[in-house]
C-alpha positions in Angstrom: 5.0 22.0 13.7 1.4 22.9 13.1 -0.1 24.3 16.3 -1.2 27.4 18.2 -0.3 27.9 21.8 -2.5 25.6 23.9 -2.4 25.0 27.6 -2.1 21.3 28.6 -4.6 20.0 31.1 -2.3 18.7 33.9 -5.2 17.4 35.9 -5.7 14.4 33.6 -3.5 11.4 33.0 -1.5 11.3 29.8 -2.5 8.4 27.5 -0.6 7.4 24.3 -2.1 5.2 21.5 0.3 3.6 19.1 -0.6 3.2 15.4 1.3 3.7 12.1 2.9 6.9 10.9 1.2 7.8 7.6 2.2 11.4 7.0 5.2 13.1 8.7 4.8 16.0 11.1 3.8 16.9 14.6 0.4 18.5 15.5 -0.8 19.7 18.9 -4.4 21.0 19.5 -8.0 20.2 20.2 -9.5 16.9 18.9 -12.6 16.8 16.7 -14.1 13.3 16.6 -15.8 12.9 13.2 -18.4 10.2 12.9 -19.3 9.9 9.3 -23.0 9.2 8.8 -23.4 5.8 7.1 -26.7 5.6 5.2 -29.2 3.1 6.5 -30.4 0.7 3.8 -33.7 -1.0 4.2 -34.7 -3.5 1.5 -38.2 -2.8 0.2 -40.3 -4.5 -2.5 -41.7 -2.3 -5.2 -44.6 -2.8 -7.7 -44.3 -3.1 -11.4 -45.5 0.4 -11.8 -42.7 1.8 -9.5 -39.8 0.2 -11.4 -39.2 3.1 -13.8 -39.4 5.6 -11.0 -36.9 3.6 -9.0 -34.5 3.5 -11.9 -34.9 7.2 -12.4 -33.9 7.7 -8.7 -30.8 5.6 -9.3 -29.8 7.6 -12.4 -30.4 10.9 -10.8 -28.3 9.9 -7.8 -25.6 8.7 -10.1 -25.5 12.1 -11.9 -25.4 14.0 -8.6 -22.7 11.7 -7.3 -20.6 12.4 -10.4 -21.1 16.1 -10.1 -19.9 16.0 -6.5 -16.8 13.9 -7.4 -16.0 16.2 -10.3 -16.1 19.2 -8.0 -13.9 17.4 -5.5 -11.6 16.3 -8.3 -11.3 19.9 -9.6 -10.5 21.2 -6.1 -7.9 18.4 -5.6 -6.2 19.3 -8.9 -5.8 22.9 -7.8 -4.5 21.9 -4.4 -2.6 18.7 -5.0 -1.8 18.6 -8.7 -3.1 16.3 -11.5 -1.3 13.2 -10.3 -2.8 13.1 -6.8 -6.2 14.1 -8.1 -6.4 10.9 -10.2 -7.8 9.1 -7.1 -11.1 10.7 -7.8 -10.9 9.9 -11.5 -10.9 6.2 -10.5 -14.0 6.8 -8.3 -15.8 8.5 -11.2 -14.9 5.5 -13.4 -16.9 3.3 -11.0 -19.9 5.5 -11.5 -19.4 5.4 -15.2 -19.0 1.6 -15.3 -21.8 0.7 -17.7 -21.7 -3.0 -16.8 -22.1 -2.4 -13.1 -24.9 0.1 -13.5 -26.7 -2.0 -16.1 -26.5 -5.0 -13.7 -28.1 -2.9 -10.9 -30.9 -1.7 -13.2 -31.6 -5.2 -14.4 -31.8 -6.4 -10.8 -34.2 -3.6 -9.9 -36.5 -4.8 -12.7 -36.1 -8.5 -12.1 -36.2 -8.5 -8.3 -38.6 -5.5 -7.8 -36.5 -4.1 -5.0 -35.7 -0.4 -4.1 -32.7 1.1 -5.7 -30.5 1.7 -2.6 -30.8 -2.0 -1.5 -29.7 -3.3 -4.9 -26.8 -0.7 -5.0 -25.7 -1.8 -1.5 -25.9 -5.5 -2.3 -24.2 -5.3 -5.7 -21.3 -2.9 -4.8 -20.8 -4.7 -1.5 -19.8 -7.7 -3.4 -16.7 -5.8 -4.8 -15.9 -4.6 -1.3 -16.1 -8.1 0.2 -13.9 -9.6 -2.5 -11.2 -7.0 -1.9 -11.3 -7.5 1.9 -11.0 -11.2 1.4 -7.7 -10.7 -0.5 -4.5 -11.2 1.4 -2.9 -8.0 0.2 -3.2 -4.8 2.4 -3.3 -2.8 -0.8 -6.6 -4.5 -1.7 -8.1 -3.8 1.7 -7.4 -0.1 1.2 -9.0 -0.1 -2.2 -12.1 -1.7 -0.6 -12.7 1.4 1.5 -12.6 3.6 -1.7 -15.3 1.4 -3.3 -17.4 1.6 -0.1 -17.1 5.4 -0.3 -18.5 5.5 -3.8 -21.3 3.1 -2.8 -22.3 5.3 0.2 -22.2 8.4 -1.9 -24.7 6.9 -4.4 -27.0 5.7 -1.6 -27.0 9.0 0.2 -27.9 10.8 -3.1 -30.7 8.2 -3.7 -32.0 9.1 -0.2 -31.4 12.8 -0.8 -29.2 13.1 2.3 -26.5 15.8 2.8 -23.1 15.4 4.5 -21.4 17.7 7.0 -18.2 19.0 5.6 -17.0 22.0 7.6 -15.9 22.7 11.2 -15.0 25.8 13.1 -11.5 26.6 14.2 -8.3 24.5 14.3 -8.6 20.7 15.0 -7.0 17.4 14.8 -9.6 15.1 13.1 -10.1 11.8 14.8 -12.2 9.3 12.8 -12.6 5.6 12.2 -11.5 5.8 8.6 -10.9 8.7 6.3 -12.1 8.5 2.7 -10.1 10.5 0.1 -13.0 12.9 -0.4 -13.1 13.6 3.3 -9.4 14.4 3.4 -9.8 16.9 0.5 -13.0 18.5 1.8 -11.6 18.8 5.4 -8.4 20.4 4.0 -10.5 23.5 3.2 -10.7 24.0 7.0 -7.9 24.6 9.5 -6.9 20.9 9.9 -3.9 20.3 12.1 -3.7 16.5 11.6 -5.6 13.3 10.9 -5.8 10.2 13.2 -7.8 7.1 12.2 -8.6 3.8 13.8 -8.3 1.9 10.6 -6.1 2.2 7.5 -2.5 1.7 6.4 0.3 3.7 4.8 -1.0 2.6 1.3 -4.4 4.2 1.9 -5.4 7.0 -0.4 -6.1 9.2 2.6 -2.6 8.6 3.8 -1.2 9.5 0.4 -3.3 12.6 0.3 -2.3 13.6 3.8 1.4 13.4 2.7 0.6 15.5 -0.4 -1.3 18.1 1.7 1.6 18.1 4.3 -0.9 17.3 7.1 0.5 15.0 9.8 -1.4 11.7 10.0 -1.4 8.5 12.1 -3.5 5.5 11.0 -4.3 2.1 12.4 -4.8 3.5 16.0 -7.7 1.0 16.4 -9.2 2.6 19.6 -8.7 6.4 19.1 -12.4 7.2 18.5 -13.4 5.1 21.6 -11.1 7.0 23.9 -10.9 10.5 22.6 -13.7 13.0 22.8 -14.2 16.2 20.8 -12.4 19.0 22.6 -9.7 16.8 24.2 -6.2 18.3 24.0 -4.1 15.9 22.0 -0.6 15.6 20.4 -0.2 13.8 17.1 3.1 12.4 16.0 3.0 11.5 12.3 6.5 10.1 12.4 6.0 7.5 15.1 2.3 7.0 14.4 1.1 7.9 17.9 -1.5 10.2 19.4 -1.2 11.4 23.0 -4.3 12.5 24.9 -3.8 15.2 27.6 0.0 15.5 26.8 2.1 17.1 29.5 4.3 20.1 28.9 7.4 17.8 28.8 5.8 15.7 26.1 5.0 18.8 24.0 8.5 20.2 24.4 9.9 16.8 23.4 7.7 16.7 20.3 8.7 20.2 19.3 12.3 19.2 19.6 11.7 16.1 17.5 9.9 18.1 14.8 13.0 20.4 14.5 15.3 17.4 14.2 13.2 15.8 11.5 12.9 19.1 9.5 16.7 19.6 9.6 17.3 16.0 8.5 14.7 16.2 5.6 16.5 19.3 4.3 19.7 17.2 4.1 18.0 14.4 2.2 16.9 16.7 -0.6 20.6 17.0 -1.7 21.2 13.2 -2.3 18.2 12.3 -4.6 20.4 12.0 -7.7 23.4 10.3 -5.9 23.9 6.5 -6.1 23.1 4.1 -3.3 26.6 3.0 -2.6 28.3 2.2 0.7 31.5 3.9 1.9 33.6 1.0 0.7 31.9 1.1 -2.7 29.4 -1.7 -2.6 26.4 -0.7 -4.7 22.9 -1.6 -3.6 20.0 -1.4 -6.1 17.6 1.0 -4.4 14.2 1.0 -6.2 10.6 1.7 -5.4 7.2 -0.1 -4.9 4.6 1.3 -7.2 0.8 0.7 -7.4 -0.2 2.9 -10.3 1.4 4.2 -13.5 1.2 7.7 -12.0 3.4 6.7 -9.1 6.4 5.9 -11.4 7.3 9.6 -12.0 7.2 10.5 -8.3 9.5 7.5 -7.4 12.1 8.7 -10.0 12.0 12.2 -8.5 12.8 10.7 -5.1 15.9 9.1 -6.6 14.7 5.6 -7.3 16.8 3.4 -9.6 13.8 1.8 -11.2 10.8 -0.1 -9.9 11.3 -3.2 -7.7 7.7 -4.0 -7.4 4.9 -2.9 -9.8 1.6 -4.2 -8.5 -0.5 -5.1 -11.6 -3.7 -5.8 -9.6 -4.9 -2.2 -10.0 -5.9 -3.0 -13.6 -8.4 -5.6 -12.3 -10.0 -3.7 -9.4 -13.2 -1.9 -10.0 -13.4 -3.1 -13.6 -16.5 -4.7 -14.9 -14.4 -7.2 -16.9 -10.9 -8.6 -17.1 -8.5 -6.2 -18.9 -7.6 -7.1 -22.5 -4.0 -7.8 -23.7 -4.0 -4.4 -25.4 -5.1 -2.6 -22.3 -2.5 -4.3 -20.2 0.2 -3.8 -22.8 -0.3 0.0 -22.9 0.1 0.4 -19.2 3.2 -1.9 -19.0 4.8 -0.2 -22.0 4.3 3.3 -20.5 5.8 2.1 -17.2 8.9 0.6 -18.9 9.3 3.7 -21.0 9.2 6.1 -18.0 11.7 4.0 -16.0 14.2 3.4 -18.8 17.1 2.8 -18.7 16.4 1.4 -15.2 14.4 -1.8 -14.9 10.8 -2.4 -13.7 9.8 -5.6 -12.0 6.1 -6.4 -12.8 4.5 -8.8 -10.3 1.9 -10.9 -12.0 -1.6 -10.6 -10.7 -1.6 -11.2 -6.9 -5.3 -11.5 -6.3 -7.5 -14.4 -5.5 -10.2 -16.3 -7.3 -12.7 -14.1 -5.5 -12.2 -11.4 -8.2 -12.0 -13.8 -11.2 -14.7 -16.3 -10.4 -17.9 -15.9 -12.4 -20.0 -15.7 -9.3 -19.3 -14.5 -5.8 -16.4 -16.5 -4.4 -15.8 -17.1 -0.7 -13.0 -18.7 1.2 -13.0 -19.4 4.9 -9.3 -18.6 5.2 -8.2 -16.5 2.1 -4.7 -16.1 3.6 -4.2 -19.9 3.0 -6.4 -20.1 -0.1 -6.5 -19.8 -3.9 -4.2 -16.9 -4.4 -1.4 -15.5 -6.5 0.4 -18.0 -8.8 -2.2 -20.7 -7.9 -5.0 -18.7 -9.6 -2.8 -17.9 -12.6 -1.8 -21.5 -13.2 -5.5 -22.6 -12.9 -6.6 -19.8 -15.3 -4.3 -20.4 -18.4 -5.9 -17.8 -20.7 -5.9 -15.1 -18.1 -2.2 -15.8 -17.3 -1.1 -16.1 -21.0 -2.9 -12.8 -21.7 -0.9 -11.0 -19.0 2.4 -12.7 -20.0 2.0 -11.7 -23.7 1.3 -8.1 -22.6 4.3 -8.0 -20.4 6.5 -9.6 -23.0 5.4 -7.1 -25.7 6.3 -4.3 -23.3 9.9 -5.6 -22.9 11.4 -4.4 -26.1 13.6 -1.9 -24.2 15.1 -4.9 -22.4 14.3 -3.4 -19.0 11.2 -5.4 -18.0 11.4 -8.3 -15.5 8.5 -10.6 -14.4 8.0 -11.9 -10.9 5.6 -14.6 -9.7 3.8 -14.2 -6.2 3.0 -16.7 -3.5 5.1 -19.5 -5.0 5.3 -22.5 -2.6 6.8 -25.3 -4.7 9.5 -25.7 -7.4 6.9 -27.3 -9.6 4.9 -24.1 -9.6 8.0 -22.2 -10.8 8.5 -24.7 -13.6 4.9 -24.5 -14.7 5.0 -20.7 -14.7 8.1 -20.7 -16.8 6.3 -23.1 -19.3 3.6 -20.5 -19.6 6.2 -17.8 -20.3 7.6 -20.1 -23.1 4.1 -20.6 -24.5 3.5 -16.8 -24.5 6.7 -16.3 -26.4 5.8 -18.8 -29.0 2.4 -17.2 -29.5 4.0 -13.8 -30.0 6.5 -15.2 -32.4 3.7 -16.7 -34.5 2.2 -13.1 -34.5 5.5 -11.6 -35.4 5.5 -9.5 -32.3 8.8 -8.2 -30.9 9.9 -8.9 -27.3 13.0 -9.4 -25.1 13.8 -13.1 -25.6 16.1 -13.0 -22.5 13.7 -11.3 -20.2 14.5 -12.1 -16.6 12.1 -14.0 -14.4 12.0 -14.0 -10.6 10.0 -15.3 -7.7 8.7 -13.7 -4.5 9.8 -15.6 -1.4 6.9 -15.0 1.0 5.8 -18.5 1.9 7.9 -20.5 4.4 8.1 -23.5 2.1 9.6 -21.3 -0.6 12.2 -19.9 1.9 13.2 -23.5 2.7 13.5 -24.3 -1.0 15.2 -21.0 -1.9 18.3 -22.7 -3.3 16.2 -25.0 -5.5 14.0 -22.1 -6.7 17.1 -19.9 -7.3 18.4 -22.5 -9.6 15.3 -22.1 -11.7 15.1 -18.2 -11.9 17.1 -15.1 -12.4 16.3 -13.4 -9.1 14.5 -13.7 -5.8 12.6 -11.0 -4.0 11.7 -11.4 -0.3 8.1 -10.3 0.5 8.5 -9.7 4.2 4.9 -8.7 5.0 3.5 -12.2 4.3 6.6 -14.1 5.1 6.5 -12.7 8.7 2.8 -13.5 9.0 3.3 -17.1 7.9 6.5 -17.7 9.8 5.1 -16.4 13.1 1.4 -17.4 12.6 0.3 -13.8 13.2 -2.4 -11.9 11.4 -1.1 -8.3 11.8 -4.7 -7.0 11.1 -5.9 -8.8 14.2 -5.5 -6.5 17.1 -5.5 -9.4 19.6 -2.2 -10.7 18.2 -0.8 -7.7 16.3 2.1 -7.1 18.9 3.4 -10.6 18.0 4.0 -9.5 14.4 7.7 -8.8 14.8 9.9 -8.1 11.8 13.0 -8.3 13.9 12.1 -11.7 15.4 15.3 -13.9 15.3 13.5 -16.5 13.3 12.6 -14.0 10.6 16.1 -12.6 10.4 17.7 -16.1 10.2 15.2 -17.1 7.5 16.1 -13.9 5.5 19.8 -14.8 5.8 19.1 -18.3 4.7 17.3 -17.1 1.6 20.0 -14.6 0.7 22.7 -17.2 1.1 20.7 -19.7 -1.0 20.4 -17.2 -3.8 24.0 -16.2 -3.8 25.1 -19.9 -3.8 23.3 -20.1 -7.2 24.7 -16.7 -8.5 21.2 -15.3 -8.1 20.6 -11.8 -6.8 18.2 -11.4 -3.9 16.1 -8.3 -3.2 13.4 -7.3 -0.7 10.1 -5.5 -1.4 8.2 -5.8 1.8 7.8 -3.0 4.5 11.0 -4.1 6.2 13.0 -2.9 3.2 11.9 0.6 4.0 12.5 0.6 7.7 15.6 2.7 8.5 16.3 0.6 11.6 16.7 -2.5 9.3 18.8 -0.9 6.6 22.3 -1.6 8.0 21.3 -5.1 9.1 20.0 -6.0 5.6 23.2 -4.6 4.0 25.2 -6.8 6.4 23.0 -9.9 5.6 24.0 -9.4 1.9 20.8 -8.1 0.3 21.4 -6.9 -3.3 18.3 -4.8 -3.8 15.8 -2.9 -1.6 12.5 -1.8 -3.1 10.7 0.7 -0.8 7.8 3.1 -0.6 9.0 6.2 -2.6 8.6 8.6 0.4 11.3 6.8 2.5 13.7 6.3 -0.4 16.0 9.3 0.3 16.4 8.3 4.0 17.3 4.7 3.1 19.8 6.0 0.6 21.4 8.3 3.2 21.9 5.4 5.6 23.5 3.2 2.8 25.9 6.0 1.9 26.9 6.5 5.6 28.1 3.0 6.4 30.7 0.6 5.0 29.7 -2.9 4.0 32.3 -4.3 6.3 30.7 -2.4 9.3 27.3 -3.7 8.2 28.5 -7.3 8.0 29.9 -7.1 11.6 26.6 -5.7 12.9 24.6 -8.4 11.1 26.8 -11.1 12.6 26.2 -9.8 16.1 22.4 -9.5 15.5 22.2 -13.2 14.4 23.5 -14.2 17.8 20.7 -12.5 19.7 17.6 -14.3 20.9 14.8 -11.7 21.2 13.3 -9.0 19.1 13.8 -6.4 21.8 17.5 -7.2 22.1 17.9 -6.9 18.4 16.0 -3.6 18.1 17.9 -2.1 21.0 21.2 -3.1 19.5 20.3 -1.8 16.0 19.1 1.5 17.5 22.4 2.0 19.4 24.7 1.1 16.5 22.7 3.0 13.8 22.6 6.1 16.1 26.4 5.8 16.6 27.1 5.6 12.8 24.6 8.2 11.8 23.7 10.4 14.8 21.7 12.9 12.8 19.1 10.4 11.7 15.9 10.5 13.8 15.0 6.8 14.6 11.9 5.2 16.0 12.1 2.0 18.0 
């Protein structure tokens, strides 16, 4: 627990704000509310004679921005290691994107506008496109792009940023850019708390690497907390308490001790199999976003990759990646994971990124996304499929199609796989002719048709994040209805059971790769429902494995049968908490 001795202010009421736990740990101390200065951009017309000077301002700002990021990258390498510092390599790549910078310069010349306004307008397009996507991963990457944009603009305007603070503090801010996290870590930071962000944000990943407790998605922390307020941050539960009582602090200290002891136990089971007490094996794999994440997931004890998001190859690039560029990444991933398997999800992004001009949809969650785009863009789809097939020579590559809603889409996608195979045969390229194909079940219509879809493919993977949103008509990013996003809603659990049964009736294994797969409270339930595979965030993998190894499949089935008779989410959560705590009393659970 990272704190000095502080005296709680018992004259003020205790207030707790709930968010998402992003980096484990407990921190108690004074708050520092950090309001990052966002540069003001005013569009100005320039004369013909001013054009060259404006372009020179842009180039000088770009050089200065790169020097800043190189310095941060170097510091991050020393403190975090090469893998985690790659975040800043990606930002430097944006600065070095010749197509992007050439476009900005051409617009300055053609439109005769000041450099910062063109930079803002051009890079904001990328940000809007990512925010329009339905995937939370994309939303997080949008903040990284925005950070690079603001850095360039600040340097055009010759502004300087505050980067140091005096004494210990828990930093409270709206959002935390990766560079902020690294720069602040030079100070005595006790923890981070942000209004925005999710567990996939770079800042969250860096907090975990820096071993600094963090809670994200608090929504109103900056509005309620003032600098100097005494606060208690719980990075496990994702909460921050303002004016905590002595009882609350004592409780958190006890909790920190319990978690530390449990984490020490987990270190001993990384290499052990995920098998129940009565010898039922569950395939426990990991969700990966970048090639660099594969190695870490294997160190955590992952039996392969259950979801490899391929969208990272498209983001921030001036053009669509070639077959060769894709092949190299896929081949390296397959090689690192071998002899385990890696499931590559085909591009799960919308037409916003692939359209020739700025693409806008009123409701992107119900729009042109995932497999819909791939089927409408044959050459793009075939290029990716050829690259994936070429990477399959070790026979450990699987392909999975996202956002499928009809059986016809599955058949059409399989036809494309067949075409890609024929094209590779004509080029005398080797590939796995029996490569397994799967579908993500994340749309209610796909869940209803799970038996028909299972008849067409080799495996199903339940994407709970979107399936829950669509089933319950709840946008979990909308604070007005976020509490209605309930992964233990009876309708959600019965749908999951229906999908698993449909897959098994067709001798098709069924996995899960959404956030629910990595929730310790859901593990025994999912085992009892008959899930064959769980793909989780690497950091929670040891804990999920520990639970699997501590229960019999017979016990899990009995628990699942009882859960399916309950009618409310709260009843289900209370029941799961009680039964899990009884089977595994040493595991610290959050309800």
